[in-house]
N, C-alpha and C positions, 0 to 999 in steps of 0.2 A: 395413247392407245389410235388415232385414228394414221399418224406416222406408222404406227408398227403394222398396221393394217395393209399397207400399200407395199411396206417390206416383204411381208411373210405371209404365207398360204395360209396360215391360221395365229390366232394368239391363244395359248392352251391355258389351263391350271390344272394340279395334278395336286388332289392331295386327302388328304384319311379324316373324318368324323365318328368319336363314339357316339353311340345311341346313348339314351340316357335309360333313366332307374325301371326295375321290373315292380309294377305294382301286384303286392302280396292276396290277391284277392281271391284266388282260387287255384286249385291243381298243386304242384309238386313242390311249391313256393311257399304256400302258406304259411307250413311249420317252420320254416328257414330262419334263421339269424344273416343280418348282415344286407347290405346291397348288392343286387346280383343286375347288371345294366344287360343291355339288350342285344349286346353286338355292336361290329365296327362297318361303317362304308366308305366307301372311297366314291369318285367320282373326278372325273375329268371334264372341266366348264369351259365352255367358250364365252372368255372374256369380252368381245365386243358385244355378241348377242346375249349373252349372260342365260344362258340356254345347255343345260347340261348335255353332253355329247354320250357319256357311257358312265352309269353306279352301275357299282357293287356290291354285296352285301356279305359281310361273316359271321358265320354264328360265334367265333372266341371274339369276346369281348379284349381279351388282350391281343388278337392280330396286330404286330407292328408293320406302318406303314411299307415295308420292303415285302411284305408277302403280297403287294399289288403291281410290283413291277412287271412282272410279266404278261398281263394281262393288258397292262396300260400300254407296251410296247405294241402290242398287234393293233392299236385302236390309232398309233400316229404313221404319220407317212412324210416324206421328203421335203423340207420348204417351212416345215412348222415350228413355232418358238413355244416351245414348253415351258412355265413358271413353275417350280415346285419348293417348299421349304428343305429345312434340315433332318427331316425324318425322312425322306429320302434319298440322303446324301450316299450314293455307293461309286465307286470310280469303274467299278467294271459298268455297271448302267451307263456313265459316262462314254462310255469308251462306244457301247449299243449305240447310244443316241448319235454319237458324232460319224460312227460308221454308216447308221441308217440316213446319213442328211437332214438328221433332227436336229432341230439348234435348241437350248435351253438355258435358262439363267434361273441362279437358285444363290440363298445365301449360304455360308460357311463358317465351320469355326473360327474361331479366332486361331488357335496354336494346331492349325494344319501343314503337315509338312510340306514342304514344295520349294523346288530350288528354281530362279530366275532367269528366264531365257535371256528376255531383254526385256529393256522400260520403254513406255508408249509415251507417257506421260505421268511428273511428278512434279506437285506442289504441295501449298500447305492442306487443299481441304480433299485433294484427290490424287489416288496411286490408279495409277493404267499399266498392269504389267501382263506382260508373256511368260508362264510358269510350267514346269514340269511338275506335278500334282502328284507326294507319294514318297515315302522315308525310305524304300530299297526300289530297284529297279526289277523286282519281283511283284511288289505291290502298286507300284505307280501307275497312271494314267498312261497309256500309250499314246494318246494325241494330248497336243500342250492344248489348257488352259489361258483361258485370262481371269487374273485375281484383280477384280475395280475395290478399291476401300477408297471409304468416302467420307468425312466428318461431320458431323453436324454435334450442333449445340455440344461441342466436347468429347463427343463421342464417335470412335472409327467404326465405322459398318462394314462387313463382305460381302463378296459377291464372287463367285462364278460362271463361268459361262463355256461356251465351246465356239464362240463366235470371235476368234482371235484378232479380225480387222477390222481396227474401229469406224471406219470408211463404209462399214456394212450395220455395225452397232455400236453409236460412240458410247463411251464411257457414262455422259450424266443418263441418256437412256436406259442404259444398264441399271442403274438405281431407279429410277422414274418406274421402268416398267417392272419392276421386283414388287414393287409399289402394290401396284396394281394386281398381286395376288391374293389381298384381303379379298376381293370380290367373292373370292367362292367361299369364304367365313362366311360373309354375307349370305351367301345363298342356303347355305347348310341350316344356318340359324333360322331363317324365312321359311323352310322347308320345316321344320321342327314345330315353330310354333303353330304354322296354316294346318298342317295337318295334323296336330296333335300326337305331335312323337317323342315329347316332352317325357310320355310317362307312358309304360305298355300294358295292358290289362291282361294280359297272359303270359304263361312261362316257355309256353311251347315253340319254337324257331317259327311253325306254317303257320302260327297266330302273330308272331312279328313281321311277319314276313306280309300278310295280310293287311295288318293295321298300315304297314307300312306302301301299301300297293305293289308288293312283292319288288321291289327296286331291281332285283337282279334279271327280272323276266320282263318287264315292261316300265322301261324307263320315264316313256313319256308319259305314260298314265299316271305315273308317280309324281311325278313333278305338277303338272297340270291339276 
């Protein structure tokens, strides 16, 4: 992280998390059946300071992480490094990040379609390739990406980044930085525990936001 802080203007993680169960103590949920979740939130976390930059709330408990892309893009600036997981896999968004000068690192699916442009490194433990991602000219990324494959305990892990120059971001650091993404998972768990967000005492959206400290409106208050 100290190395990344010197090479990027910020190191951020983007992730979503489902809020937990609504308790059926009162209101319209009292006579219902089955679990009802309290919605979904997403956040951009500064991985250096571990303080959230932005937090969003979605009433829809089934909201997919992809729904947060437009809002996330408005918070990012040239020179930043953004780390996110498979839930945000979207080739069109990758091109938007590259066009905006925002760097990223993410995990990728094992069977992703790609064509190798050239090989940067190939050993028994690590493969570093510049690739064109996508199954056809109409669905592939417009910009080349780097595919870094790393073997650990007999399993291959695969990462994508738009930093195609290994001098700017060595392959080993691609792997190590992605591991830091888990800091945002720890942050979500801490918030839910410390602020009592494991269970919600009302079925109304306003009530959920009040108990959460209105995450969409007051990020600093909600976190502290």
